[in-house]
Backbone of each chain as ProteinMPNN parsed JSONL, in Angstrom:
{"seq_chain_A": "XXXXXXXXXXXXXXXXXXXXXXXXXXXXXXXXXXXXXXXXXXXXXXXXXXXXXXXXXXXXXXXXXXXXXXXXXXXXXXXXXX", "coords_chain_A": {"N_chain_A": [[102.679, 139.959, 146.051], [102.083, 139.157, 142.625], [102.24, 140.991, 139.622], [100.245, 140.092, 137.916], [98.519, 138.854, 139.592], [97.78, 141.07, 141.137], [96.397, 142.664, 139.272], [94.19, 141.176, 138.97], [92.75, 141.684, 141.151], [89.632, 142.488, 142.613], [88.289, 145.616, 142.516], [86.753, 147.819, 144.827], [86.512, 150.464, 145.205], [87.352, 153.286, 143.272], [89.745, 155.897, 142.953], [90.502, 158.837, 141.32], [93.301, 160.659, 141.201], [94.835, 161.916, 139.447], [95.129, 164.509, 138.647], [96.261, 165.94, 140.487], [99.068, 167.15, 142.603], [101.58, 166.15, 144.921], [100.511, 166.989, 148.235], [98.242, 165.789, 147.231], [97.184, 163.275, 146.138], [97.573, 161.646, 148.231], [95.935, 162.703, 150.227], [93.498, 162.5, 148.954], [93.302, 159.679, 149.005], [93.175, 159.364, 151.784], [90.739, 160.562, 152.309], [88.894, 159.032, 150.879], [89.144, 156.422, 152.016], [87.528, 156.313, 154.188], [85.194, 155.713, 153.11], [84.87, 153.108, 152.403], [84.51, 149.709, 153.508], [85.95, 147.671, 156.123], [88.197, 145.24, 154.781], [87.478, 145.662, 152.217], [88.58, 146.909, 148.906], [90.61, 149.48, 147.426], [91.641, 151.517, 144.696], [94.13, 153.935, 143.919], [94.583, 156.258, 141.587], [97.308, 157.832, 140.168], [99.738, 160.314, 139.093], [101.766, 161.249, 140.318], [104.98, 161.034, 141.231], [106.037, 160.88, 143.912], [103.865, 159.775, 145.415], [103.926, 157.038, 145.016], [105.66, 156.083, 147.102], [104.645, 157.29, 149.324], [101.999, 156.507, 149.926], [102.086, 153.645, 150.405], [103.589, 153.812, 152.789], [101.997, 155.318, 154.49], [99.764, 153.524, 154.536], [100.822, 151.494, 156.11], [101.321, 152.818, 158.463], [98.722, 153.371, 159.236], [97.508, 151.004, 159.443], [96.39, 149.746, 157.042], [96.362, 147.55, 154.192], [98.754, 147.437, 151.845], [98.678, 146.544, 148.784], [99.965, 146.661, 146.351], [101.503, 148.143, 143.379], [100.45, 149.113, 140.149], [101.78, 149.75, 137.088], [100.901, 152.068, 134.679], [100.53, 153.703, 131.461], [101.816, 156.711, 131.774], [100.764, 157.014, 134.207], [99.98, 155.496, 137.285], [98.591, 152.782, 139.4], [97.686, 152.494, 142.705], [97.067, 149.89, 144.894], [95.065, 149.13, 147.576], [94.071, 147.526, 150.518], [91.475, 147.855, 152.91]], "CA_chain_A": [[101.638, 139.718, 145.139], [102.552, 139.435, 141.35], [101.409, 142.075, 138.824], [99.045, 139.437, 137.417], [97.515, 138.762, 140.777], [97.281, 142.381, 141.492], [95.501, 143.084, 138.213], [92.97, 140.472, 139.075], [92.109, 142.024, 142.456], [88.46, 143.175, 142.512], [88.347, 147.029, 143.23], [85.583, 148.365, 145.348], [86.465, 151.925, 144.933], [88.509, 153.897, 142.482], [90.034, 157.335, 143.122], [91.392, 159.373, 140.284], [93.937, 161.748, 141.737], [95.937, 162.119, 138.423], [95.268, 165.92, 138.307], [96.823, 166.595, 141.578], [100.356, 166.894, 142.902], [101.658, 165.997, 146.385], [99.991, 165.748, 148.826], [96.835, 165.659, 146.783], [96.769, 161.927, 145.937], [97.54, 161.001, 149.661], [94.606, 163.287, 150.922], [92.452, 161.817, 148.322], [93.116, 158.391, 149.642], [92.617, 159.547, 153.205], [89.249, 160.954, 152.262], [88.28, 157.901, 150.358], [89.297, 155.204, 152.736], [86.487, 156.26, 155.008], [83.922, 155.455, 152.522], [84.899, 151.594, 152.208], [84.342, 148.82, 154.636], [87.114, 146.765, 156.361], [88.305, 144.016, 153.888], [87.225, 146.258, 150.845], [89.817, 147.396, 148.2], [90.576, 150.665, 146.763], [92.743, 151.974, 143.881], [94.318, 155.368, 143.837], [95.173, 156.557, 140.346], [98.157, 159.074, 140.386], [100.832, 160.601, 138.198], [102.75, 161.979, 141.141], [105.98, 160.022, 141.684], [106.168, 160.68, 145.333], [102.806, 159.025, 145.923], [104.332, 155.729, 145.045], [106.27, 155.787, 148.371], [103.88, 158.012, 150.431], [100.87, 155.778, 150.263], [102.424, 152.496, 151.166], [104.044, 154.168, 154.214], [100.717, 155.812, 155.147], [99.099, 152.205, 154.801], [101.577, 150.88, 157.067], [101.169, 153.555, 159.683], [97.251, 153.428, 159.538], [97.012, 149.639, 159.605], [95.772, 149.279, 155.977], [97.31, 146.663, 153.65], [99.214, 147.927, 150.607], [98.725, 145.336, 147.946], [100.979, 146.826, 145.228], [101.297, 149.35, 142.365], [100.308, 148.68, 138.742], [102.315, 150.819, 136.232], [100.084, 152.257, 133.388], [101.139, 154.656, 130.702], [101.717, 158.076, 132.223], [100.364, 157.099, 135.537], [99.942, 154.166, 138.12], [97.499, 152.521, 140.257], [98.083, 151.894, 143.891], [95.986, 149.093, 145.345], [95.024, 149.102, 149.045], [92.82, 146.857, 151.158], [91.289, 148.411, 154.3]], "C_chain_A": [[102.217, 140.085, 143.695], [101.67, 140.56, 140.721], [100.172, 141.411, 138.315], [98.024, 139.342, 138.495], [96.994, 140.115, 141.132], [96.31, 142.973, 140.516], [94.134, 142.435, 138.387], [92.161, 140.821, 140.403], [90.852, 142.855, 142.145], [88.546, 144.497, 143.203], [86.896, 147.417, 143.578], [85.404, 149.866, 145.189], [87.676, 152.463, 144.222], [88.606, 155.466, 142.661], [90.898, 157.857, 142.168], [92.013, 160.636, 140.807], [95.081, 162.267, 140.668], [96.033, 163.662, 138.137], [95.892, 166.635, 139.508], [98.259, 166.319, 141.925], [100.428, 166.635, 144.469], [101.387, 167.106, 147.194], [98.563, 165.306, 148.431], [96.405, 164.141, 146.807], [96.702, 161.183, 147.434], [96.274, 161.484, 150.294], [93.582, 162.731, 150.3], [92.116, 160.413, 148.901], [92.61, 158.368, 151.024], [91.026, 159.695, 153.25], [88.358, 159.8, 151.886], [88.07, 156.66, 151.151], [88.051, 155.139, 153.711], [85.225, 155.804, 154.43], [83.862, 153.914, 152.102], [84.95, 150.962, 153.591], [85.775, 148.089, 154.942], [87.138, 145.469, 155.442], [88.034, 144.533, 152.345], [88.637, 146.765, 150.282], [89.492, 148.73, 147.647], [91.804, 150.953, 145.872], [92.823, 153.419, 143.804], [95.149, 155.623, 142.51], [96.024, 157.847, 140.513], [99.24, 159.083, 139.358], [101.939, 161.227, 139.064], [103.683, 160.88, 141.728], [106.1, 159.762, 143.081], [105.15, 159.801, 145.984], [103.112, 157.639, 146.122], [104.984, 155.235, 146.5], [105.402, 156.218, 149.563], [102.7, 157.047, 150.817], [101.19, 154.308, 150.83], [102.895, 152.626, 152.633], [102.894, 154.592, 155.005], [99.906, 154.578, 155.481], [99.67, 151.548, 156.05], [101.379, 151.482, 158.435], [99.637, 153.361, 160.157], [96.669, 152.123, 159.625], [96.23, 149.125, 158.397], [96.768, 148.377, 155.231], [97.528, 147.185, 152.253], [99.45, 146.715, 149.748], [99.888, 145.465, 146.832], [100.591, 147.957, 144.354], [101.383, 148.703, 140.909], [100.855, 149.984, 137.847], [101.332, 150.89, 134.894], [100.962, 153.362, 132.552], [100.8, 156.034, 131.136], [101.146, 158.109, 133.619], [100.537, 155.64, 136.193], [98.941, 154.126, 139.059], [98.055, 151.854, 141.524], [96.968, 151.146, 144.585], [96.192, 148.952, 146.855], [93.831, 148.212, 149.379], [92.685, 147.418, 152.528], [91.216, 147.305, 155.305]], "O_chain_A": [[102.772, 141.172, 143.535], [100.609, 140.962, 141.2], [99.12, 142.048, 138.262], [96.854, 139.692, 138.34], [95.803, 140.252, 141.41], [95.446, 143.747, 140.928], [93.095, 142.992, 138.036], [91.077, 140.3, 140.666], [90.982, 143.867, 141.456], [88.853, 144.53, 144.394], [85.981, 147.351, 142.757], [84.305, 150.405, 145.062], [88.826, 152.145, 144.522], [87.62, 156.189, 142.519], [92.041, 157.403, 142.113], [91.316, 161.648, 140.866], [96.062, 162.922, 141.021], [96.958, 164.071, 137.434], [96.018, 167.86, 139.491], [98.707, 165.237, 141.545], [99.464, 166.877, 145.196], [101.951, 168.172, 146.948], [97.842, 164.607, 149.143], [95.395, 163.791, 147.418], [95.895, 160.294, 147.706], [95.569, 160.664, 150.882], [92.636, 162.402, 151.014], [90.986, 160.034, 149.209], [91.783, 157.549, 151.425], [90.257, 159.11, 154.012], [87.275, 159.589, 152.432], [87.07, 155.95, 151.043], [87.579, 154.045, 154.018], [84.265, 155.528, 155.148], [82.87, 153.502, 151.5], [85.34, 151.538, 154.607], [86.619, 147.966, 154.054], [86.154, 144.73, 155.391], [88.365, 143.838, 151.384], [89.618, 146.987, 150.991], [88.339, 149.097, 147.421], [92.922, 150.645, 146.284], [91.819, 154.116, 143.651], [96.303, 155.203, 142.413], [95.49, 158.861, 140.964], [99.629, 158.049, 138.814], [102.951, 161.684, 138.531], [103.309, 160.01, 142.515], [106.249, 158.615, 143.502], [105.448, 159.137, 146.977], [102.73, 157.022, 147.116], [104.791, 154.097, 146.927], [105.421, 155.611, 150.634], [102.481, 156.836, 152.01], [100.471, 153.875, 151.731], [102.674, 151.789, 153.509], [102.821, 154.228, 156.179], [99.372, 154.511, 156.588], [98.928, 151.109, 156.928], [101.281, 150.775, 159.437], [99.373, 153.212, 161.35], [95.465, 152.007, 159.852], [95.46, 148.179, 158.566], [97.948, 148.406, 155.583], [96.555, 147.365, 151.522], [100.372, 145.941, 150.005], [100.603, 144.52, 146.499], [99.568, 148.623, 144.516], [102.259, 147.903, 140.583], [100.34, 151.096, 137.966], [101.067, 149.904, 134.206], [102.005, 153.812, 133.024], [99.685, 156.514, 130.93], [101.051, 159.198, 134.186], [101.179, 154.754, 135.63], [98.423, 155.137, 139.534], [98.759, 150.846, 141.474], [95.942, 151.772, 144.855], [97.294, 148.699, 147.342], [92.81, 148.145, 148.695], [93.666, 147.468, 153.269], [91.065, 147.565, 156.499]]}, "seq_chain_B": "XXXXXXXXXXXXXXXXXXXXXXXXXXXXXXXXXXXXXXXXXXXXXXXXXXXXXXXXXXXXXXXXXXXXXXXXXXXXXXXXXXXXXXXXXXXXXXXXXXXXXXXXXXXXXXXXXXXXXXXXXXXXXXXXXXXXXXXXXXX", "coords_chain_B": {"N_chain_B": [[96.284, 154.617, 171.045], [98.419, 157.44, 171.381], [97.667, 160.449, 169.976], [99.737, 162.169, 167.537], [101.624, 165.057, 167.616], [102.174, 168.073, 165.771], [103.978, 170.922, 165.871], [104.083, 174.085, 164.482], [106.02, 176.879, 163.914], [105.252, 179.61, 162.153], [106.801, 181.754, 160.515], [107.363, 182.987, 158.067], [106.084, 185.149, 155.465], [105.888, 184.667, 152.856], [104.77, 183.369, 149.701], [106.007, 181.066, 148.74], [107.186, 179.787, 150.901], [104.83, 179.501, 152.47], [103.274, 177.973, 150.92], [104.918, 175.555, 150.947], [104.442, 175.094, 153.674], [101.921, 174.479, 153.565], [101.889, 172.007, 152.104], [103.209, 170.389, 153.874], [101.308, 170.44, 155.959], [99.262, 168.973, 154.766], [100.368, 166.546, 154.749], [100.531, 165.923, 157.48], [97.845, 165.971, 158.035], [97.052, 163.725, 156.633], [97.915, 161.809, 158.296], [96.524, 162.09, 160.573], [97.34, 163.828, 162.473], [97.625, 166.06, 165.275], [97.668, 169.557, 164.929], [99.399, 172.442, 165.617], [99.64, 175.817, 164.838], [101.644, 178.609, 164.934], [101.464, 181.784, 164.223], [103.796, 184.019, 163.261], [105.52, 187.066, 163.204], [106.273, 187.982, 159.993], [104.518, 186.302, 158.784], [102.102, 186.964, 159.864], [101.365, 189.237, 158.398], [100.759, 187.909, 155.93], [98.472, 186.614, 156.618], [96.585, 188.55, 157.064], [93.378, 189.852, 156.235], [93.205, 191.506, 153.903], [95.494, 190.864, 152.56], [95.948, 188.196, 152.034], [95.049, 186.894, 149.631], [96.203, 188.38, 147.795], [98.922, 188.773, 148.118], [101.976, 188.122, 146.622], [104.61, 187.64, 147.143], [107.852, 186.16, 147.25], [110.386, 184.287, 149.026], [112.577, 182.89, 148.37], [114.94, 182.283, 145.647], [114.221, 184.556, 144.067], [114.448, 185.74, 141.605], [113.18, 184.107, 139.955], [110.631, 184.119, 140.383], [108.218, 184.616, 138.759], [108.165, 182.473, 137.181], [107.996, 180.486, 139.031], [105.476, 180.905, 140.192], [103.745, 180.585, 138.038], [104.246, 177.951, 137.536], [103.007, 176.767, 139.767], [100.434, 177.41, 139.18], [100.139, 175.916, 136.729], [100.413, 173.237, 137.639], [98.188, 173.047, 139.027], [98.232, 173.496, 141.705], [96.88, 173.919, 144.941], [96.137, 177.13, 146.258], [97.879, 178.358, 149.116], [96.144, 179.105, 151.176], [93.984, 177.48, 150.655], [95.094, 174.975, 150.895], [95.697, 174.974, 153.691], [93.037, 175.234, 154.62], [91.949, 172.752, 153.808], [93.505, 170.949, 155.214], [92.563, 171.695, 157.799], [90.079, 170.87, 157.609], [90.394, 168.184, 157.673], [91.898, 167.246, 159.826], [92.895, 167.944, 163.278], [93.594, 171.081, 163.405], [94.919, 173.925, 164.6], [95.062, 177.548, 164.395], [97.08, 179.993, 165.44], [97.417, 183.438, 166.063], [100.191, 185.381, 166.619], [100.118, 187.864, 169.071], [101.664, 190.162, 169.232], [102.749, 190.102, 166.699], [100.579, 190.407, 165.044], [99.981, 193.148, 165.797], [102.105, 194.449, 164.68], [101.363, 194.549, 162.016], [99.159, 195.963, 162.094], [97.01, 194.5, 162.902], [94.695, 193.907, 165.112], [92.571, 192.474, 166.154], [90.794, 189.413, 166.015], [89.138, 189.359, 163.842], [90.456, 190.847, 162.008], [91.978, 189.123, 160.467], [92.183, 186.375, 158.212], [89.769, 183.713, 157.859], [90.895, 181.301, 158.599], [92.399, 181.679, 160.867], [92.303, 180.944, 164.368], [92.554, 182.054, 166.974], [94.036, 184.706, 168.765], [97.262, 184.989, 170.306], [99.643, 184.729, 172.996], [103.223, 184.487, 173.268], [103.918, 182.579, 175.102], [102.154, 180.452, 174.974], [102.97, 179.386, 172.583], [105.498, 178.337, 173.357], [104.776, 176.477, 175.312], [103.258, 174.614, 173.628], [105.251, 173.788, 171.841], [106.859, 172.474, 173.612], [105.449, 170.201, 174.121], [105.13, 169.015, 171.632], [105.545, 166.37, 169.189], [106.775, 166.85, 166.822], [108.612, 169.599, 165.729], [108.603, 172.472, 163.827], [110.025, 175.262, 162.126], [109.298, 177.629, 159.925]], "CA_chain_B": [[97.52, 155.192, 170.693], [98.448, 158.803, 171.576], [97.714, 161.353, 168.819], [101.01, 162.89, 167.452], [101.392, 166.515, 167.425], [103.118, 168.859, 164.97], [103.941, 172.402, 166.271], [104.7, 174.937, 163.392], [106.141, 178.31, 164.135], [105.17, 179.979, 160.855], [107.254, 183.13, 160.494], [107.334, 183.547, 156.713], [104.822, 185.618, 154.779], [106.09, 184.481, 151.464], [103.952, 182.346, 149.237], [106.674, 179.937, 148.568], [107.152, 179.011, 152.162], [103.48, 179.163, 152.853], [102.913, 176.743, 150.121], [105.576, 174.472, 151.533], [103.765, 174.729, 154.918], [100.543, 173.824, 153.229], [102.179, 170.648, 151.676], [103.413, 169.672, 155.104], [100.072, 170.285, 156.704], [98.6, 167.923, 154.176], [100.954, 165.209, 155.218], [100.127, 165.867, 158.858], [96.344, 165.655, 157.984], [96.814, 162.286, 156.219], [98.215, 161.049, 159.427], [95.562, 162.539, 161.627], [98.102, 164.546, 163.547], [97.125, 167.496, 165.798], [98.617, 170.566, 164.457], [99.311, 173.933, 166.261], [100.331, 176.775, 163.999], [101.749, 179.815, 165.495], [101.731, 182.74, 163.078], [104.677, 184.98, 163.857], [105.87, 188.378, 162.426], [105.929, 188.239, 158.531], [103.377, 185.448, 158.403], [100.882, 187.655, 160.244], [100.985, 189.987, 157.196], [99.946, 187.117, 154.854], [97.101, 186.14, 157.228], [95.562, 189.763, 157.082], [92.392, 189.671, 155.183], [93.393, 192.309, 152.647], [96.739, 190.409, 151.925], [96.023, 186.703, 152.025], [94.925, 186.418, 148.239], [96.985, 189.327, 146.689], [100.336, 188.701, 148.349], [102.752, 187.166, 145.766], [106.09, 187.69, 147.557], [108.583, 184.829, 147.44], [111.451, 184.476, 149.823], [113.898, 182.336, 147.868], [115.028, 182.271, 144.172], [113.312, 185.636, 143.756], [114.57, 186.04, 140.248], [112.492, 183.162, 139.143], [109.285, 184.304, 140.972], [107.154, 184.536, 137.747], [108.26, 180.859, 136.741], [107.433, 179.588, 140.262], [104.042, 181.18, 140.32], [103.222, 179.95, 136.838], [104.381, 176.414, 137.722], [101.967, 176.399, 140.739], [99.098, 177.381, 138.479], [100.053, 174.815, 135.788], [100.244, 172.047, 138.459], [96.897, 173.234, 139.659], [98.373, 173.408, 143.137], [96.02, 174.817, 145.63], [96.608, 178.241, 146.93], [98.29, 178.031, 150.423], [95.041, 179.185, 152.138], [93.112, 176.247, 150.434], [95.774, 173.782, 151.56], [95.493, 175.025, 155.157], [91.586, 174.813, 154.844], [91.889, 171.304, 153.596], [94.05, 170.287, 156.463], [91.724, 171.968, 158.927], [88.848, 170.053, 157.477], [90.683, 166.771, 157.845], [92.464, 166.957, 161.163], [92.669, 169.006, 164.284], [94.552, 172.182, 163.22], [94.613, 175.374, 165.157], [95.985, 178.495, 163.869], [97.094, 181.048, 166.532], [98.077, 184.583, 165.545], [100.878, 186.019, 167.677], [99.408, 189.191, 169.236], [102.677, 191.156, 168.641], [102.888, 190.014, 165.057], [99.321, 191.091, 164.586], [99.967, 194.577, 165.923], [103.115, 195.047, 163.739], [100.807, 194.762, 160.787], [97.859, 196.674, 162.282], [95.896, 193.497, 163.111], [94.389, 193.991, 166.527], [91.501, 191.627, 166.592], [90.836, 188.195, 165.144], [88.477, 189.696, 162.681], [91.442, 191.485, 161.039], [92.683, 188.007, 159.72], [91.364, 185.388, 157.453], [88.977, 182.781, 158.797], [91.729, 180.137, 159.074], [92.797, 181.911, 162.2], [91.263, 180.614, 165.437], [92.638, 183.001, 168.045], [95.272, 185.535, 168.988], [97.765, 184.381, 171.621], [101.018, 185.158, 173.348], [104.36, 183.524, 172.845], [104.06, 181.462, 176.114], [101.3, 179.321, 174.422], [103.855, 178.56, 171.608], [106.554, 177.591, 174.013], [104.205, 175.21, 175.92], [102.908, 173.858, 172.628], [106.477, 173.321, 171.426], [107.462, 171.547, 174.583], [104.644, 168.988, 174.075], [104.953, 168.367, 170.383], [106.433, 165.413, 168.772], [107.665, 167.383, 165.692], [108.532, 171.028, 165.798], [109.129, 173.094, 162.654], [110.097, 176.737, 162.001], [109.256, 177.978, 158.531]], "C_chain_B": [[97.353, 156.774, 170.75], [98.43, 159.579, 170.134], [99.175, 162.089, 168.755], [100.712, 164.241, 167.124], [102.505, 167.18, 166.689], [102.953, 170.365, 165.476], [104.748, 173.109, 165.044], [104.75, 176.291, 163.855], [106.291, 178.827, 162.661], [105.567, 181.493, 160.824], [107.215, 183.85, 159.191], [106.11, 184.041, 156.183], [104.875, 185.478, 153.331], [105.315, 183.266, 150.92], [104.689, 181.082, 148.938], [106.801, 179.081, 149.832], [105.923, 178.718, 152.734], [103.115, 178.082, 152.179], [103.633, 175.575, 150.561], [104.884, 174.076, 152.853], [102.46, 174.098, 154.719], [100.803, 172.325, 152.81], [102.393, 169.77, 152.971], [102.199, 169.426, 155.954], [99.177, 169.212, 156.086], [99.09, 166.611, 154.591], [100.608, 164.979, 156.721], [98.578, 165.4, 158.925], [96.193, 164.206, 157.456], [97.056, 161.378, 157.353], [97.449, 161.332, 160.747], [96.281, 163.124, 162.842], [97.378, 165.789, 164.063], [98.174, 168.346, 165.307], [98.373, 171.869, 165.127], [100.177, 174.755, 165.406], [100.442, 178.117, 164.657], [102.222, 180.878, 164.461], [102.514, 183.928, 163.669], [105.045, 185.995, 162.773], [105.303, 188.442, 160.911], [104.624, 187.409, 158.213], [102.019, 186.226, 158.786], [100.407, 188.658, 159.045], [100.302, 189.219, 156.139], [98.641, 186.664, 155.39], [96.068, 187.32, 157.352], [94.604, 189.576, 155.963], [92.68, 190.313, 153.868], [94.699, 191.776, 151.983], [96.675, 189.031, 151.414], [96.002, 186.287, 150.4], [95.791, 187.302, 147.248], [98.456, 189.248, 146.912], [101.038, 187.618, 147.377], [104.192, 187.147, 146.049], [106.608, 186.34, 147.747], [109.839, 185.28, 148.145], [112.749, 183.962, 149.159], [113.746, 182.365, 146.206], [114.056, 183.306, 143.672], [113.354, 185.963, 142.262], [113.646, 185.073, 139.341], [110.94, 183.125, 139.729], [108.218, 183.958, 139.93], [106.985, 183.069, 137.391], [107.636, 180.184, 137.923], [105.851, 179.81, 140.307], [103.248, 180.571, 139.28], [103.133, 178.468, 136.979], [103.244, 176.1, 138.765], [100.766, 176.374, 139.983], [98.987, 176.216, 137.393], [99.846, 173.608, 136.486], [98.836, 172.005, 139.139], [97.035, 172.969, 141.228], [97.502, 174.388, 143.982], [96.728, 176.052, 146.311], [96.885, 177.815, 148.414], [97.144, 178.026, 151.401], [94.098, 177.951, 151.92], [93.739, 175.072, 150.978], [95.618, 173.817, 153.081], [94.044, 174.643, 155.458], [91.336, 173.309, 154.808], [92.361, 170.547, 154.806], [93.188, 170.492, 157.663], [90.437, 171.109, 158.879], [89.052, 168.6, 157.795], [91.391, 166.276, 159.117], [92.37, 168.141, 162.102], [93.878, 169.956, 164.139], [93.992, 173.4, 163.781], [95.654, 176.336, 164.809], [95.884, 179.672, 164.931], [97.993, 182.277, 165.975], [98.839, 185.178, 166.804], [100.413, 187.503, 167.844], [100.395, 190.296, 168.886], [102.837, 191.24, 167.25], [101.724, 190.738, 164.476], [99.414, 192.657, 164.689], [100.938, 195.173, 165.152], [102.442, 195.295, 162.406], [99.284, 195.317, 160.967], [96.654, 195.606, 162.376], [95.755, 193.342, 164.531], [93.442, 192.948, 167.096], [91.396, 190.465, 165.655], [90.083, 188.448, 163.879], [89.254, 190.345, 161.607], [92.1, 190.342, 160.154], [91.669, 187.162, 159.176], [90.753, 184.385, 158.364], [89.705, 181.575, 159.171], [92.168, 180.369, 160.449], [91.81, 181.591, 163.261], [91.469, 181.52, 166.607], [94.011, 183.887, 167.949], [95.941, 185.188, 170.349], [99.169, 185.012, 171.875], [102.034, 184.092, 173.108], [104.41, 182.3, 173.845], [103.226, 180.304, 175.704], [102.255, 178.527, 173.385], [104.831, 177.742, 172.249], [105.848, 176.32, 174.74], [103.855, 174.218, 174.867], [104.114, 173.113, 172.129], [107.108, 172.268, 172.186], [106.75, 170.245, 174.516], [104.601, 168.338, 172.743], [105.913, 167.352, 170.029], [107.294, 165.837, 167.608], [107.515, 169.004, 165.838], [109.238, 171.576, 164.445], [109.078, 174.659, 162.63], [110.209, 177.054, 160.502], [109.158, 179.497, 158.355]], "O_chain_B": [[96.369, 157.341, 170.275], [99.215, 159.233, 169.251], [99.705, 162.533, 169.773], [99.728, 164.579, 166.466], [103.675, 166.893, 166.942], [101.852, 170.917, 165.461], [105.872, 172.744, 164.7], [103.72, 176.884, 164.178], [107.291, 178.542, 162.002], [104.739, 182.366, 161.081], [107.067, 185.07, 159.118], [105.078, 183.409, 156.41], [104.063, 186.05, 152.604], [105.215, 182.246, 151.601], [104.037, 180.039, 148.878], [106.568, 177.872, 149.838], [105.84, 177.743, 153.48], [102.605, 177.161, 152.817], [102.994, 174.523, 150.576], [104.743, 172.887, 153.142], [101.949, 173.321, 155.526], [99.988, 171.467, 153.148], [101.876, 168.663, 153.125], [102.052, 168.378, 156.585], [98.398, 168.589, 156.808], [98.326, 165.663, 154.769], [100.418, 163.828, 157.113], [98.169, 164.583, 159.75], [95.237, 163.535, 157.844], [96.491, 160.286, 157.413], [97.765, 160.833, 161.827], [95.906, 162.949, 164.001], [96.627, 166.45, 163.346], [99.356, 168.007, 165.245], [97.24, 172.345, 165.191], [101.357, 174.444, 165.243], [99.414, 178.737, 164.928], [103.326, 180.776, 163.925], [101.988, 184.719, 164.452], [104.878, 185.752, 161.578], [104.175, 188.841, 160.623], [103.772, 187.85, 157.441], [101.0, 186.12, 158.104], [99.215, 188.835, 158.795], [99.384, 189.721, 155.491], [97.75, 186.345, 154.603], [94.899, 187.125, 157.683], [94.983, 189.182, 154.86], [92.427, 189.725, 152.817], [94.991, 192.23, 150.877], [97.318, 188.722, 150.411], [96.812, 185.477, 149.948], [96.025, 186.967, 146.087], [99.222, 189.608, 146.018], [100.702, 186.434, 147.369], [104.961, 186.656, 145.223], [105.954, 185.462, 148.311], [110.327, 186.396, 147.967], [113.836, 184.507, 149.353], [112.671, 182.452, 145.613], [113.142, 182.972, 142.917], [112.354, 186.43, 141.717], [113.439, 185.299, 138.148], [110.186, 182.176, 139.516], [107.385, 183.088, 140.185], [105.887, 182.518, 137.312], [106.766, 179.333, 137.737], [105.089, 178.854, 140.458], [102.159, 180.065, 139.551], [102.15, 177.818, 136.622], [102.555, 175.107, 138.534], [100.036, 175.388, 140.078], [97.918, 175.641, 137.187], [99.053, 172.829, 135.956], [98.431, 171.004, 139.731], [96.189, 172.378, 141.899], [97.453, 175.581, 143.683], [97.819, 175.917, 146.865], [96.156, 176.961, 148.918], [97.064, 177.191, 152.302], [93.499, 177.45, 152.871], [93.049, 174.195, 151.497], [95.424, 172.768, 153.696], [93.779, 173.867, 156.376], [90.638, 172.721, 155.634], [91.704, 169.645, 155.327], [93.06, 169.588, 158.488], [89.842, 170.714, 159.881], [88.123, 167.864, 158.127], [91.458, 165.084, 159.414], [91.834, 169.194, 161.759], [94.974, 169.708, 164.641], [92.872, 173.849, 163.535], [96.86, 176.101, 164.875], [94.82, 180.21, 165.233], [99.121, 182.099, 165.514], [98.247, 185.431, 167.853], [100.336, 188.26, 166.876], [99.991, 191.293, 168.287], [103.038, 192.302, 166.66], [101.843, 191.555, 163.563], [98.98, 193.372, 163.786], [100.789, 196.361, 164.867], [102.889, 196.184, 161.683], [98.392, 195.139, 160.138], [95.518, 195.857, 161.976], [96.596, 192.708, 165.168], [93.475, 192.588, 168.273], [91.905, 190.558, 164.538], [90.368, 187.786, 162.881], [88.83, 190.414, 160.454], [92.734, 190.675, 159.153], [90.497, 187.169, 159.552], [91.17, 184.224, 159.511], [89.212, 180.824, 160.013], [92.324, 179.408, 161.203], [90.625, 181.898, 163.133], [90.458, 181.756, 167.267], [94.888, 183.689, 167.108], [95.277, 185.108, 171.382], [99.734, 185.716, 171.037], [101.72, 182.946, 172.787], [104.854, 181.203, 173.506], [103.577, 179.184, 176.076], [102.317, 177.299, 173.338], [105.064, 176.6, 171.852], [106.405, 175.222, 174.703], [104.095, 173.032, 175.092], [104.043, 171.892, 171.992], [107.754, 171.347, 171.686], [107.36, 169.221, 174.824], [104.103, 167.217, 172.638], [107.048, 167.406, 170.503], [108.381, 165.303, 167.393], [106.433, 169.557, 166.034], [110.322, 171.131, 164.068], [108.108, 175.246, 163.109], [111.23, 176.716, 159.902], [109.111, 179.986, 157.226]]}, "name": "protein", "num_of_chains": 2, "seq": "XXXXXXXXXXXXXXXXXXXXXXXXXXXXXXXXXXXXXXXXXXXXXXXXXXXXXXXXXXXXXXXXXXXXXXXXXXXXXXXXXXXXXXXXXXXXXXXXXXXXXXXXXXXXXXXXXXXXXXXXXXXXXXXXXXXXXXXXXXXXXXXXXXXXXXXXXXXXXXXXXXXXXXXXXXXXXXXXXXXXXXXXXXXXXXXXXXXXXXXXXXXXXXXXXXXXXXXXXXXXX"}
């Protein structure tokens, strides 16, 4: 998925984990994924560099679809489809 | 699919190592792993009710202790007890206090330890748990 396509994905739930360090964003994602339905999307906002690798791997293990990461100024958004 | 199991022999009573254990527990919780923690010797000191929140000992890079503790605060990192509590809320985590370790620190009953502790056990339980675990760690 290109960055343009990624930016046009409709987001059903947004989690702001920018104030936390590892494993905070991952745990925030785990807590929130239970609040959306299969097929819905979620973005996780984080400034923790390790999260960029953690969440895609976690998605792969748990059967969620990692759609991509959007870089913003001082943080990034990780987009997931359940 | 079989739930994976992490067995943690937690020997250290220092906040640096307990904080590391809390981070690892977070990772295990994210993956819905079963976790068995065996609180051995020095860790039993940290789990005593009167010590858990006041103990600031560190095991490594001790000359930078103040900088380390200040960084944890600056990063808003949860106290290790909070990290353990969060993991317990998110996945199946059992905390067992080694009976011998408890006695070393005058902890004779479960009530002598913080609420994170589930029971007091013997080393045989740890060995059985370690045999069954997918991941074994000693901290």
